[in-house]
Structures are given as C-alpha cells and as structure tokens.
C-alpha positions in Angstrom: 0.0 0.0 0.0 1.4 3.4 -1.2 2.0 6.1 1.4 0.5 9.6 1.1 3.9 11.0 0.1 4.2 8.5 -2.7 0.7 9.3 -4.0 1.6 13.0 -3.8 4.9 12.5 -5.7 3.0 10.4 -8.3 0.5 13.2 -8.9 3.2 15.7 -9.3 5.0 13.5 -11.8 1.8 13.1 -13.8 1.2 16.8 -13.9 4.8 17.4 -15.0 4.4 14.8 -17.8 1.2 16.4 -19.0 2.8 19.8 -18.9 5.8 18.5 -21.0 3.4 17.0 -23.4 1.5 20.3 -23.9 4.8 22.1 -24.4 6.0 19.5 -27.0 2.7 19.6 -28.8 2.8 23.4 -28.9 6.3 23.5 -30.2 5.4 20.9 -32.9 2.4 23.0 -33.8 4.6 26.1 -34.1 7.1 24.2 -36.1 4.4 22.9 -38.4 3.1 26.4 -39.0 6.6 27.6 -39.7 7.1 24.9 -42.1 3.9 25.7 -44.0 4.7 29.4 -44.0 8.2 28.6 -45.5 6.7 26.3 -48.1 4.3 28.9 -49.2 7.0 31.4 -49.5 5.6 33.3 -46.4 2.6 34.8 -48.3 2.8 38.1 -46.8 4.4 40.0 -49.7 2.9 43.3 -50.6 1.9 42.0 -54.1 0.3 38.8 -53.0 -2.9 38.1 -54.7 -6.3 38.2 -53.0 -6.7 34.5 -52.9 -3.5 34.1 -50.9 -4.7 36.8 -48.4 -7.9 34.8 -47.9 -6.0 31.6 -47.3 -3.6 33.3 -44.7 -6.3 35.3 -43.0 -3.8 38.1 -42.4 -1.8 40.5 -44.5 1.2 42.5 -43.4 2.2 45.2 -45.9 5.6 46.6 -45.9 7.3 49.4 -47.8 9.1 48.3 -50.9 11.7 50.5 -52.5 11.3 51.1 -56.2 14.5 51.3 -58.2 14.9 52.2 -61.9 18.6 51.5 -62.3 19.2 47.8 -61.5 22.8 46.5 -62.1 21.6 43.0 -62.9 19.2 43.7 -65.9 22.0 42.5 -68.3 21.7 39.0 -66.7 18.1 38.6 -68.0 18.1 35.7 -70.5 15.0 35.9 -72.8 16.0 32.7 -74.6 15.1 30.5 -71.6 11.8 32.1 -70.7 8.8 30.1 -71.4 5.4 31.0 -69.8 3.3 28.3 -71.5 3.6 25.7 -68.8 1.8 25.4 -65.4 2.7 28.3 -63.0 3.8 26.5 -59.9 6.9 26.6 -57.8 9.6 24.1 -58.9 10.5 23.6 -55.2 7.2 23.3 -53.3 4.9 22.5 -56.3 2.4 25.2 -55.0 0.8 27.8 -57.3 0.5 30.7 -54.8 2.6 33.9 -55.0 4.9 32.4 -57.8 7.8 34.3 -59.4 9.7 33.5 -62.5 13.5 33.8 -62.4 14.4 35.9 -65.5 17.9 34.4 -65.6 17.2 30.7 -65.7 13.4 30.6 -66.4 12.5 28.5 -63.3 9.5 29.3 -61.1 9.8 29.9 -57.3 7.6 31.2 -54.5 7.8 34.3 -52.4 10.3 37.1 -51.7 10.8 36.8 -48.0 14.1 35.5 -46.4 12.9 31.9 -46.0 11.2 31.7 -49.5 12.5 29.4 -52.3 13.0 32.5 -54.5 15.2 34.2 -51.9 17.2 31.0 -51.4 17.6 30.5 -55.2 18.9 34.1 -55.5 21.6 33.4 -52.9 22.6 29.9 -54.1 22.6 30.6 -57.9 23.4 34.3 -58.0 20.2 35.1 -60.0 18.8 38.4 -59.0 15.9 39.4 -61.3 12.4 38.0 -60.8 8.9 38.8 -62.0 5.6 38.0 -60.3 3.5 35.9 -62.7 0.2 37.5 -61.5 1.0 41.2 -60.8 3.8 41.4 -63.5 5.9 43.4 -61.0 9.7 42.7 -61.2 12.0 42.6 -58.1 15.7 42.3 -57.4 16.5 39.6 -54.9 18.0 39.4 -52.2 18.0 43.2 -52.1 14.1 43.2 -52.3 13.6 46.4 -54.2 11.1 46.7 -57.1 12.5 47.2 -60.6 10.7 49.8 -62.6 12.4 49.7 -66.0 10.6 49.8 -69.4 13.2 47.3 -70.8 11.1 44.5 -69.2 7.9 45.5 -70.9 8.5 43.0 -73.7 8.6 40.2 -71.1 5.4 41.4 -69.6 3.7 41.3 -73.0 4.8 37.7 -73.6 3.7 36.8 -70.0 0.3 38.2 -70.5 -0.5 39.4 -74.2 -2.9 42.2 -74.5 -4.7 43.8 -77.5 -6.8 46.9 -78.1 -10.0 46.5 -80.0 -8.5 48.3 -82.9 -5.7 45.9 -83.1 -8.1 43.0 -83.0 -10.1 44.3 -85.9 -6.9 44.5 -88.1 -5.8 40.9 -87.7 -7.6 39.6 -90.8 -5.9 42.3 -92.9 -2.4 41.8 -91.5 0.1 40.4 -94.0 3.3 40.9 -92.0 5.4 38.1 -90.6 7.0 38.2 -87.1 10.5 37.3 -86.0 11.2 35.2 -82.9 14.4 35.6 -80.7 15.9 32.5 -82.4 15.7 34.1 -85.8 12.7 32.1 -87.0 9.7 33.8 -88.7 6.1 33.0 -88.0 2.7 34.3 -88.8 0.6 35.6 -85.9 -2.4 33.2 -85.8 -0.6 30.6 -87.8 1.9 29.3 -85.1 2.6 25.7 -84.5 1.4 24.0 -81.3 3.4 21.5 -79.3 2.1 17.9 -79.2 2.0 17.3 -75.4 3.5 13.8 -74.9 2.7 12.9 -78.5 -1.0 12.5 -77.8 -2.7 15.9 -78.2 -3.1 16.1 -82.0 -6.9 16.2 -81.6 -6.6 19.2 -79.3 -4.3 21.0 -81.7 -6.3 20.6 -84.9 -9.5 21.7 -83.0 -7.8 24.8 -81.6 -6.3 25.8 -85.0 -9.8 25.4 -86.6 -11.5 27.5 -84.0 -8.9 30.3 -84.4 -10.3 31.0 -87.9 -13.8 31.9 -86.5 -13.4 35.6 -86.4 -16.1 36.5 -83.8 -15.0 33.8 -81.5 -11.4 34.8 -81.8 -12.1 38.4 -81.2 -14.2 37.7 -78.2 -11.4 35.7 -76.4 -8.7 38.2 -77.4 -10.2 40.8 -75.1 -10.2 39.4 -71.5 -12.8 42.0 -70.3 -15.4 40.0 -72.3 -15.2 37.0 -69.9 -13.9 38.5 -66.6 -17.3 37.6 -65.0 -16.6 33.9 -65.7 -14.9 31.8 -63.1 -14.2 28.7 -65.2 -10.5 27.9 -65.5 -11.2 26.4 -69.0 -12.5 29.7 -70.3 -9.6 31.6 -69.1 -7.0 29.1 -70.3 -8.7 29.1 -73.7 -8.5 32.9 -73.8 -4.8 32.9 -72.8 -4.0 30.4 -75.5 -5.9 32.5 -78.1 -3.9 35.6 -77.1 -0.6 33.7 -77.3 -1.4 32.3 -80.8 -2.1 35.8 -82.2 0.6 37.6 -80.3 3.1 39.2 -82.7 6.0 39.6 -80.2 6.5 36.0 -78.9 10.0 34.9 -77.9 9.6 31.7 -80.0 7.7 30.7 -83.1 5.5 28.2 -81.5 3.1 27.9 -78.5 2.5 25.0 -76.0 -1.1 24.4 -75.0 0.0 22.7 -71.8 -2.1 24.9 -69.4 -5.2 24.5 -71.6 -4.8 20.7 -71.7 -4.5 20.6 -68.0 -7.8 22.5 -67.7 -9.4 20.1 -70.1 -8.3 17.1 -68.1 -9.7 18.5 -64.9 -13.0 19.3 -66.5 -13.4 16.0 -68.5 -11.8 12.8 -67.4 -12.6 11.3 -70.9 -9.6 13.3 -72.4 -6.2 12.5 -70.9 -2.5 13.3 -71.8 -1.0 10.1 -73.4 -4.3 9.0 -75.0 -5.4 10.0 -78.5 -9.0 11.0 -78.9 -11.5 12.0 -81.5 -11.5 15.7 -82.5 -15.2 15.7 -83.3 -16.0 14.4 -79.8 -13.6 16.9 -78.3 -15.0 19.8 -80.5 -18.6 18.9 -79.4 -17.6 18.9 -75.6 -15.4 22.0 -75.8 -18.2 24.1 -77.5 -20.9 23.0 -75.2 -18.7 23.5 -72.1 -17.6 26.9 -73.1 -21.2 27.9 -73.7 -22.4 26.7 -70.3 -19.5 28.5 -68.6 -20.0 31.7 -70.4 -23.7 32.2 -70.2 -25.1 34.3 -67.4 -28.5 34.6 -65.7 -29.3 37.7 -67.7 -28.3 36.2 -71.1 -28.9 32.5 -71.8 -26.9 32.9 -75.1 -23.2 33.0 -75.6 -20.6 33.7 -78.3 -20.6 29.9 -79.0 -24.3 29.8 -80.0 -24.1 33.1 -81.8 -21.5 31.5 -84.1 -22.5 27.9 -84.5 -26.1 27.3 -83.5 -28.6 26.5 -86.1 -32.1 24.9 -86.1 -33.2 21.5 -87.4 -36.8 20.3 -87.9 -37.3 16.6 -87.3 -40.4 14.8 -88.7 -41.1 11.3 -87.5 -43.7 9.2 -89.1 -45.0 5.9 -87.6 -47.0 3.3 -89.3 -48.8 1.2 -86.8 -52.1 0.6 -88.3 -52.8 4.4 -88.1 -50.3 6.8 -89.4 -48.8 9.1 -86.7 -46.6 12.0 -87.3 -44.4 13.9 -84.8 -42.7 17.2 -85.7 -40.1 18.7 -83.4 -37.4 21.4 -83.7 -34.0 21.2 -82.1 -30.9 23.3 -82.1 -27.6 22.0 -83.5 -23.9 23.0 -83.4 -22.6 20.4 -85.9 -24.2 18.3 -88.7 -23.3 14.7 -89.1 -23.0 13.5 -92.7 -23.3 9.7 -93.4 -20.9 8.4 -96.0 -22.0 5.6 -98.4 -20.5 2.2 -97.6 -17.3 1.4 -99.6 -17.5 -1.3 -102.3 -16.8 -4.9 -101.2 -14.9 -5.9 -104.3 -11.6 -4.9 -105.7 -10.7 -3.7 -109.2 -8.8 -5.7 -111.9 -5.5 -4.6 -110.4 -6.6 -6.2 -107.0 -6.7 -2.9 -105.3 -9.5 -1.4 -103.3 -11.8 0.9 -105.1 -11.9 4.3 -103.4 -15.4 5.8 -104.0 -16.2 9.4 -104.3 -19.3 11.4 -103.3 -20.3 15.0 -103.6 -20.9 17.1 -100.4 -24.3 18.2 -101.9 -25.5 14.5 -102.1 -24.6 14.1 -98.4 -26.6 17.3 -97.5 -29.8 16.0 -99.1 -30.4 14.2 -95.8 -31.5 17.6 -94.5 -33.7 18.7 -97.4 -36.9 17.7 -95.6 -37.8 15.0 -98.2 -35.1 12.3 -98.0 -36.2 9.5 -95.7 -33.7 7.9 -93.3 -33.9 5.3 -90.5 -36.9 3.3 -91.7 -36.6 0.6 -89.1 -38.2 2.4 -86.2 -39.9 5.2 -88.1 -39.7 7.2 -91.2 -37.4 10.1 -90.3 -37.0 13.3 -92.3 -34.8 16.3 -91.4 -34.8 19.8 -92.6 -32.5 22.7 -91.8 -34.7 25.7 -90.9 -32.0 28.1 -89.7 -28.4 28.1 -90.9 -25.8 29.6 -88.5 -23.0 32.1 -89.4 -20.5 29.2 -89.1 -21.6 25.8 -90.3 -19.7 22.7 -89.2 -19.9 19.3 -90.9 -18.7 16.0 -89.5 -18.2 13.1 -92.0 -18.9 9.8 -90.1 -15.9 7.8 -91.2 -15.4 5.5 -88.2 -17.5 2.6 -87.1 -16.9 0.0 -84.4 -17.9 -3.6 -84.8 -17.4 -6.4 -82.4 -13.7 -6.9 -83.1 -12.1 -3.6 -84.4 -12.5 -0.1 -85.7 -13.3 0.4 -89.3 -12.6 3.6 -91.5 -14.6 4.6 -94.5 -12.1 5.8 -97.2 -14.7 7.6 -99.3 -13.5 10.9 -100.7 -15.9 13.8 -100.4 -15.7 16.5 -103.1 -16.7 19.8 -101.7 -16.6 23.5 -102.9 -14.1 25.8 -101.3 -16.0 29.0 -102.2 -19.6 30.1 -102.8 -21.3 27.0 -101.5 -25.0 27.7 -101.8 -27.1 25.6 -99.5 -30.2 26.2 -101.6 -28.8 23.8 -104.1 -29.5 20.9 -101.6 -31.9 22.5 -99.1 -34.4 24.6 -101.2 -36.2 25.9 -98.1 -33.3 28.0 -97.0 -32.8 31.6 -98.3 -29.9 32.4 -100.5 -26.9 31.7 -98.3 -23.3 31.3 -99.6 -20.5 29.8 -97.5 -16.7 29.7 -97.8 -14.5 27.0 -96.4 -12.2 28.2 -93.6 -10.9 25.0 -91.9 -10.8 21.3 -93.0 -9.6 18.6 -90.5 -8.5 15.4 -92.2 -7.5 12.0 -91.0 -4.6 10.0 -92.6 -3.5 6.3 -92.5 -5.2 3.5 -90.6 -8.0 4.1 -88.1 -6.0 2.9 -85.1 -2.6 4.4 -85.7 -3.5 7.3 -87.9 -3.0 11.0 -87.4 -4.9 14.3 -87.8 -4.0 17.4 -89.8 -5.8 20.6 -90.5 -5.9 22.9 -93.6 -6.8 26.5 -92.6 -7.1 29.7 -94.7 -5.3 32.9 -94.0 -7.9 35.5 -94.9 -5.5 38.5 -95.4 -4.1 36.8 -98.6 -6.5 34.0 -99.1 -3.7 31.4 -98.8 -4.1 27.9 -97.4 -1.7 26.4 -94.8 -1.3 22.8 -93.7 -0.8 22.5 -89.9 0.1 19.4 -87.9 1.4 20.2 -84.4 4.6 22.2 -85.0 4.6 21.8 -88.7 3.2 24.8 -90.6 3.5 25.0 -94.3 1.7 26.8 -97.2 -0.2 24.5 -99.5 -2.2 24.5 -102.7 -6.0 24.7 -102.6 -6.0 21.5 -104.8 -4.3 19.6 -101.8 -7.2 20.6 -99.6 -9.7 19.3 -102.0 -8.0 15.9 -102.4 -7.8 15.2 -98.6 -10.0 12.8 -96.6 -12.2 15.4 -95.0 -13.3 14.5 -91.5 -14.6 17.8 -90.1 -15.1 21.1 -91.8 -16.1 24.7 -90.8 -17.7 27.0 -93.4 -18.1 30.8 -92.9 -21.1 32.7 -94.2 -20.3 35.2 -96.8 -20.8 38.9 -95.8 -23.4 40.7 -97.9 
C-alpha cells in the first residue's frame, strides 16, 4: 500500500508529464506552421494576390523601395523564358505567389528571407524575378522593385494584351513576325506543341476555331469574360492571345495549361491517350457555352457563331399513321458516307469511291427518308448559322475492331450555296475556312488541318509544330473529317 507521500509524488510527476506533453505539442504546432509558411513562401508580400490573403487570414504590408537602375538587368536571358507551362513553384509545387527567375526561367515562391525564390537568388546568384500575376519585377535578395521599361516585352509575352482596334486589323495583317531565335512566324498561324505525342486532336481543334473571327475576337479581349470563373474559359483565352501575339519569344506555343484545364473538366480526355477531334470539339463548345452564359443572357458567343435549327419529322406506321414534328438546335451536322464497295478492281486494289458534299446534304432537305426501321425520319435545316460545321462519319466500331470509310468527299471551297440541296433556306453562300483530315489507318492514324489565311486567301497545312503553305487542290484531295464553313458577308 502506497504512502501519502508516494501518492503526492506520483500526482506531481503526472502533472509534469502532462505539462511537458503540452509544451512538446505546442512546439510541434509552431514548427508545423513555420514549415507551411516557409513552403508557401511566407505569403505576406505586398503584391500577394487576393486568394492568398484569404488563405492566410492576415496581411502585413511593408514598404518596398522602387529602383529604376538595376545593375543585374543585363543578366536577364529571354532565350530560356517560357510562360506556357503550369505556373507552380519548382521547389514546393504550389501555385500561390509564384515568381519567374528571369535568368534561368524557373518558377519559385515568395520574396521573404525563407522563401524558395530568396534562397535561389543566394545559391545561384540570379537576382531578377517577375511575379506571374501582378507582373511586377524585383531584385533579390535586395528586395527592391525594378521599374524599367526594358522589361515590358517580357510582360507582353507573359500576358499578351490587345486593343479592340488591333483585334479588328488581324484579318488584314500580312506581316510576318520574327522570334528571338531568328525564326519567322505568322501571328495566328503558329505551331502547337504535341504534349506527350497525344494531343493532335486538341491542336487541330484549336487551329480550326482560331479561324472563326467573332469567337477569336471575343477571347482576345479578357474583359469580355472577366465575370466567368471557369478555368477552362480563361485558359482558352490565354491560348488564343498567345497564338495571335506578334511579339512572342519563340515561333510556337505550347497548349499545356489549356490541356491541364481540359483534363480537370473532363476525365475522358487524358494526356497520353489519343481522342477524336469531333468528340472533343462537341464537348469544348458545349462546355464553353455553359460556362460563359449568365443569368441575364442565356446565349453566348458559341451559340451566336455555331447554333442552327433543325426540324425533325417522325412518321410511324402502326395501323394508323402518326406524325411527330419537333425542332432542335444543333452546333454540328453529321453526314453519313455511303458504304465502300466490297470488291476490288482488276488490279486487285481497293476501289476508293467518291461522293459530292451536296449529295450528303440531301439528308437535310426535308424530303429524304432515313432510319426506316423504327420510323420514317425526315430532317430539314430551318435556320443556318453564321459558321456551319460538318462531320463526316468515317469511323464505325464492330465487335472486333474499328473500321474507317475511305470515301472521298468532293466539296466546294468557295460560294457553297445551301439552296442547291436545301431549297427551303434563303440564298446563303459559304466559304470553307478549316478542314480537318485523318490519314492512314483508323487505329494508328493522325490528324492534320488545312486553314485559310484571310488576309491573302492562302491555305496552310498544320500538324502540331509543322506549318507550311499548300495549294487549294491539296485541300480538295484530302480525306475530310470535319469542316467549318463561314457565311459570306453581304
């Protein structure tokens, strides 16, 4: 049996142990907060963005000296700067309060003494940094702001900006631009990187949409979609501005950030996996429309460019004739190709059939009957949009593999009048502005796109980084998969 003194000593020891535990836990908590603060670059800089302030819950402003004459400006290396990739710190992998080192091109967080950017400036002797959000430049480790106009070209590449007058002149511009490496490129006709050899479908879709003038002009002015919180909309706008920027440091653009936004929004499309540009185009246009529309206006620039109206007549024959008439909007018209012949020619080679685009469009004249199994279906285009998209149904899946229909489609490149195949429409003439084609076998083939440069009415073939002028006859001989026609101005 324990004595009173032993019980008393035991209670004291327990109290001391509890006190030591509280001290240790408190120290661990302080150390954890310190570690997080260091990892985030101590987000208390005077130029930290609003989202960072909310996360921290406090904001300590301090006076920052502004210097015009920085002795390290000659160390800036524009050849290594690339703002196309995800803007996150290379040390902590966080995307808050990130700076780009203008000497080596790497991204680091913060400017405080324990931040990765400050440490990098001491270890590497790199002193000039720019904030990727505010576009302010600083000298580290000294900490003063650099206010020198010689960095304006870097700011324009980081965040291209255009006036409305400049935007209106793009379709009349005939001048080439020169990159830092000496290569020449056409603004709006730059090549796009194939991210991990699997984003051909993204590149041809983007290059096609860049020919749609109202859509391009809308996304060149960020004020048009500032109300939108969708990352996909803002990444698409950034990519559009970079493609049409005339003062890029290199003659190509990487759609890396846009592809990242696509993967977050739709798990169907992944880096490393090839997909169908028709499926991607349909998803992209519908997603952009949903993200852009507001409570006051149910329409968007997407529907203003591509939306038409289709009348569907369904006739049943179940003893008593029954007819259903409905109208539906459309963004793209699917055209069924005739089946290829089963037999080969005398040279034992497959016969490649050919069909006219107007014959395929008879499906929408309101008289041609399709799908007779369930009901007699007739379609009629009642309203044609300013930009008309066609999709040739070339691929079909059976129980074993994927088949491709090699039928060539002959189509007009200018003055296509829909009244020739859809008499109910008013006189409407369209010009071809983009033609996506598929080459080789269905499983391991690749996509290319032919686009028109309106300022000189020249045609260019584009496949990832490859951009070359081509003849209009080469466009007509290709296996068209998806096309965009533009309504002629009166």
